[in-house]
N, C-alpha and C positions, 0 to 999 in steps of 0.2 A: 504494500500500500504506500502511496506517495501523496503527500499533502498538496493541495492546490489552493493557494491563499488569496485573500482579497486585499484591496488597498489599505483598508483600515487596520487589518491584522498586521500587515507588513510594516506600516508606519508606526504603529504602537509598539511592536517588537523592537524596531530599530531605535526608537526613542529610549526604551528601557535599557537596551544594550549600551547606548552612549551615556545616558545620564545616571543610571543606577549601577550598572556593572563597571562603567568607566572606560570602555574601549573607545578611543578617540575616533571621531567621524573621519578624520583624514587617514587613519590607519585602515579603516574599512574601505575607504575610497581608493587607496593605493592597491589593495588586494583586488578590488573590482576592476580597476584599470589594468592591472597585470593580466587578469583573465581575458579582458577584451584585446589587449596587446597580443597575447599568445594566439588567440583565435585569428586575429588579423594577419599575423605572420604566416599562418597556414593557408591563407587565401590569396596572397600576392607575393611577388618577388620585390627585391630592393630596386629593380629597374622600373617598377610601376609606381604610379602616383596614388596617394591616399588623401581624400578629403575627410575631415572630421567636422560634422555639423553639430554645433553646440548651442543649447539654450542657456539661460542665465540661472538655472537652478542646479541642484546637486547632480542631476543626470548630465548636464553640460559639463560640470566639474569632473565627473568620471571620464568624459570624452577628452577633455583637455589633458588630464593626467595620462590617459592612454596615448594621446598624440605625442606628448613629451617622451614617453618611453620608446615609442616607435622612432621618433626623430633621433634619439640618442643611439639607437641601434643601426642608424644609417638609412632609414627609409625616407622616401620623399613625402613629406606630410605638409598639408595646408590646413590651418584651422579656419573654419568658417563660423564666425561668431555673429550672433543675432542680438538685436536690441541694444539697450544701454547697459553696458557692463557694470556701471556704478550702482545699479539697483539690483544686481544679482545677489545670490546667497553668499554668506561669508566664505564658504568653501570654494565657490565659483570664483570669487575675486582673488582668493589666495592662489588657486591653480593658474589663473590667467596671469597673475603677477609673476609666478615662477616661469611660465612659458615665455613671457615677454623678455625676462632677464636672460633666458637661454637662447633667445634669438629665433624662436620658431616663426614660421611664416604665418601671419595672422591677417585675414581678410575680413572686412566688415560686411554686414549683410547687404549693403547697397552695391557692393562691387563683386561678390563672389560668383555670381552667375556668369560673369565674363571670364572666369578663370579657364585655364586649359582643361582638357578632358581628364577625367580620373578613372582609375581602374577599380577602386574600392571606395564606397562612401560609408563612413561610420556614423550612424544616426544616433546622436546623443542630445536630441532636441528637448523631449518632454519626459520620457520615462513613464512611471505609474501615476504621476500627479495630475494628469490632465482630466478634467471633469466636464468641460463644455466645448462646444463647437469651435474649431480653429477659424479665426477670422483675420481680416486686415492684411498687413504686410507679411506676417508669418505664413498665412495661407498662400499668398502669392509666391513666396519663396519655395514652399513645398511643391506647388504646382509647376514651377519652373524646373525644379530638380527632377520631378517625374518625367518631364519632357526631355531631359538629358539622356535618358536610356542608359544609365550607368550600369556597367557590366555586373558588378557585385555590390551587395549591400549587407552591412553588418549592423544590427540594431543593439543598442545598449539597454538592457533590462526589459524593454518592451518597444516594439515599433511605434514611432511617434504618430499620434492620432488614434491609436487603439485604446479604448476604455479598459482599464485594468480589471474591472469587475465583470463587465458584461460582454466584452469583445466587440462592441459597436465601433464603427469607424466615425470619428468626429471631425474628419477633414480629409484632404487628399493624401491618404496614407501611402508611403513608399514601401512596398513589400520587401521584406528582408530575405536574403538567402540563408542567413544564420542569425539567431537571436541569442545573445549571452544574457541570461537572466540570473539574478543574484539570490542565493539561498533556496528559493522555492519557485516552482512554476506559478504564474498568476492565473486567476480564474478566466480572465479575458483571452488568454492564450489557448485555452482548452476548447472553446466553443467558436462557432462561426458568426461573423466573418473574421474575427480576430485571428483565428487559427490560420487562415490563409495568408496572413501578412507576416507570420513568424518564421517561415522556412524551418530549417533544422533548429531545434531548441537545445541549447547547452546550459545546464544548470550549474552555476559556479559557486563553490563554497568559498565565501569571503570572510569567514570567521564568526558567523552568527551561531550562538549556542542553540541547538535544536529545542532544548527544554524551554527556552525563552519563548519560542513560537507556541509551544503547547500551552503556555500560560494564557495565551490570547484566545484559547478555546476555538481553534479553527474548525470550520464547519464542513469544508469540501475536501474530497479526496478522489484519487483515481487508482486504478489497479495496473499491475505489471505482470509479466509472465510468471514471476516467482510466486505470485499469489494464487496460482492454480493449485499449489500444494494444499490449499485450504479444503479442496474438494475431498470428500470422504472416500476411503478405501472400501472395497466390497469384501466382507469377511468370507472366508473359505466355507463356512458352514451356513451361509445365508440361503434364502429361497426367494421366490418372486414376491412373497408377502413382506419381505424385509425392506423393500424399497418403495413402498407406498403405492397408492391407487389414485390415478388421475381420471377424473370425469371431465370430458370435453363436450360441452354443449355447443354445437356448431353446425353450420350447413343448412341451407333452406332447400326447397324443392329443386332437384336437379343441379344443385350447387354444392358439390362435395369437396372441392379442392382445399378450402380453408380447413375443414375438419381433418382431412388427410394430412396436411402439412403440420398442423399443431400436434396431432397424435404421433406422427413419425418423429418429430423433434422431441417430444416427451420421452419416447422410448430411447432415442439416441442419447438423451441426457441422463439415462439411468433409471427411469421409473420402472417399477416391477410389473404393474398392470395398468393398462389404459383402456377405458371404456368410452366409446363415442356415442353420444345421444344426438340423433339427427332425424331429419325427415325420412319417412319410409321410402321415398323415391331414391334415396342414396344408398340403399342397402347393398345392392348387387355390386356396384362399382367399388365401394369401400371394402367389402369383403374380398374383392379381387386385389385391390391396391395394397391393403394392409391386413392380411389375415391374422396377424398377431393381436389385433385389437378386438376387444369385446364390443359387440354392437347392440345398441338398444335404439328402437325407432318409435316414432309417433306420427300421427297425422294432426294437422292443426285443429281439426274438430275435436279430437280427444282432449285437448287442453281445456276445453270449456266444461267438461264433465266433472262431477263432484269427486270422483275417484282420482282425478289428476293430482290433488294435493297429497294423497296417500302414496301414490306412485312416485311423486317428486321427493317426498320425505325419505322413501326407501333408497332412492338413487343417491341422494345427498349424504345419507348416513353411511353409505358404502365407501365414499370417497375420502382420501386424505387431502386432496387438493381439487378445486373445481375451476375449470376455464369456461367462460360463457361469452359468446359474442361473435367469433370469427365466421363470416359468411352467413349470418343468421337472418339477414334482410331487415328491412324497417317496416315489415308488415305487423298487423295487430297481434298475431300469435307470438311474435318475438317478445313483445312487451309482457304478454301473459306468462311466457316461459321464464323470463327474467324475474318477474315477481315471485313465481313459485320457488325458484332457486334461492333468491334473497331471503325469503320467509323461512326456508327450511334448512339452510346450510350454516354450519358453525365451524367450518374449516376454512383455510385460506381460499379466497375467491379472486381469480384474476379476471377482471372485467375489461374486455377488449372490443374493438371494432363496433359491430352493430349493437353490442351490449351497451357501449358508451353512447351510441346514437339514440338508443331507447331512453337513456337517462336525460339526454339533451332534449328529446321530444316531450318527455313526461317527467319534469323535474321532481315530482313528488317521490319518484323511485329512490332518490338520494336519501330519503328519510330512513331507508333500510341500511345505510352505510354504517358499519362499525369498524373496529380496528382489524378485522380480518379481510378487508377489501384492499386489493391492489389494482389501480387503474393504469392502463397502458395506452394513452392517447397519442396519436401523431398531432401535428399542429392544427390540421384541419378539424379533427375531432375535438381538440382542446378549444378551438374557437367556438364550436357549436356548444360545448359544455359551459363556457364562461361568458359568451356574448361579446368577446373581444375580437379585434381584428388580428389576423395572423401576423401582420407586421408589428403590432404592439407586443405580442407574445414573444416573437423572435428577438425583439430588442433586448430582452433580458430573460433568457430561458430559466435561469436559476430562480428568479423571483416568481415567474409564472408557475413553475412546479411547486415551489414553496407555498405560494398563496393557496393553491388548490388543496394541497396536503393539509395545511393548517385549517382551512375552512371546513373540511369534511372529516378530518381525522383519519385519512387513508394514506397509503403509500402511493406516490404518483410517479410513474415512469413516463416522462415526457420525451417521446421519440423524435429525433432529428438526426442530422448528419453526425452531431455529437450529442448523444442522448444524455439527459440529466434526470437523476432520480432524487426525489425529495422524500425522506423518511419521516416518520411521525416524531422521532426524537430530535428533529431539527437539523440533522446532518444531510449533506448533499453528496451524491456520487456523480461524477462526470466521466463519461466513457471516451477513451481515446483509441479504441480499436475499431476496425471496420474500414470500408472503402466504398466508392461510388457505385461499384457493381451491385451492391445490395439494394440499390434504388429500383427494385422490381416488385411486382405484385407477389404477395405471399411471404415476403421477408418478415413482415410483422407477425404473421401467423406462426412462423418458425420461432421467433423470439418468445411468443406466448407459451409455446410448447416447452421450450428450454427452461423457462422460469418455473413452469409447473413440474417438470421432471426433477429439477434440483430441490424444489420445496418438498416434493414427495420423498426424497432421500433423506429427509429430516434435518436439512440444513436450517440454521436460524434465518429468519426472513431477510434481514439486511444482507447477510452473507450470500444467500441464494440469489437475491435480486441483482446485486452488484456483479457477482460472478457470472450470472446468467447473461446479463447485457454484455459483459466483457467477452465471454466465450462466443456469443453470437457474432460479435465483430471479428474475432479471430477466425471463426469458421468461414465468414465471408471473405476474408483475405485469402484463405487457402483455396476456396472455391474459385475465386477470381484468377488465381495463378494457374489452375488447371483448365478452366473453362473460358477464361477471358472476361473482360469487363462487360462486353456486350452479350456474350453467350451464356453467362451464368443464369441458372434458374433457381427458384426458391428450394426445389427439391435437392439441388446440388449443395446448397447451403446447409440444409438439414442433415444430409449425409456426411458432411465434414465434421459435424459436432463430435461424434465419437472419436474421430481421428485426433481432434484437438485434445480430448481427454486422454487418449492413448499416448500422445507425445509427452504429456505431463508425467505419466507413470514411468516412461523410459528415462526421463531426467532424474526421477527419484531414485532409480536403481544405481 
């Protein structure tokens, strides 16, 4: 597990390190500059020219210090300073004074666009402090730099113009090839569009004590491949009942695909038994596609009979985990079926796709929500659930997921290119696995099945959900490698899940 921190957490931690522990700001700055210098040296030769774009805050001071180090090593460096240096931070003024005394080439903001071409731009303009849209002369300078088509860009801590918490672009961002960030990855680097601006992310240790960050009670984290070791081993004396029972309520008349994909993924993720509850019309094809699944069917008319409640209670009591919604349609029977499940189930319920659409169409269904509910909306479904525009939700995925989780007391898996999960305890998971090949019909059904399969294997909810989202992304990466970005299908994605888990076991040996 790796922390992904916000601006407030980072600034409060740094303040404590400087003021309470007593590590001087300039010491931290020298280590930050050294990390930037080392990265720059790996990107250009001494025959190539480097521009260092510096703001008047501490991020700019980091850039000036890195420029000084590169200059002393014999690199061709030009400092591009913006604004009135006399109003800059104490550290900025100190670093600029040192650079001036050492005779570095310094160009003011009204002249630097006329400079000769450069091979590497080191972007040290804003860092994490930016909170509003870039305007005026600074915006003009950044637009001019974008037009220069500079071959390589190295960002200091965060590409200038990216919001550190949300990833929103607050101006004409200059995308970096590499971002050297200090201490911990920032939240805005993990989600889009901020993620597209960062390039390769290098996390540099500049001397912050890790325990000082934990004192700030950071809320967000991501997973790495080492975390796959959290997945449980299957005991040699186990049987199919040892790994839980998944009930998947999915598929409307002649629409079996979503049910198949969710059930397949649940089995591939380790579930011992999977039962599909679907429309009678899907019986033959599902028995042919996935004979391992138990099949129960209904007709919409049966749901209106009194015995439907008894029948639903029996099915719900059988299950360890319930999935409802994939391919269910927005017909009246789907709402009836959802009500029966919500009334009778006391195990984890993963509410997906048309299950969520039913709640959006009939908001009173949310009155059934308890702490056993996990919702998995994509942005379109989230817009219907909340009445907000997709653009507004995407502007801050973390907050959108957090707000829904807090309002209804549920776990919210907000699906996007970088999925964000808000848990009931206030923590956030942001996923960094996956690829664009997964933008295909059925991918979400596979995710739902993976989550159900891991929950059925008795993993704690937070562990199962974050690992499930992460494994889903890794399986997508594998499937894209073998099938291609365009050619990958959701079934390929589901079939790679078991291989991801198998790779983890090989590493453990």
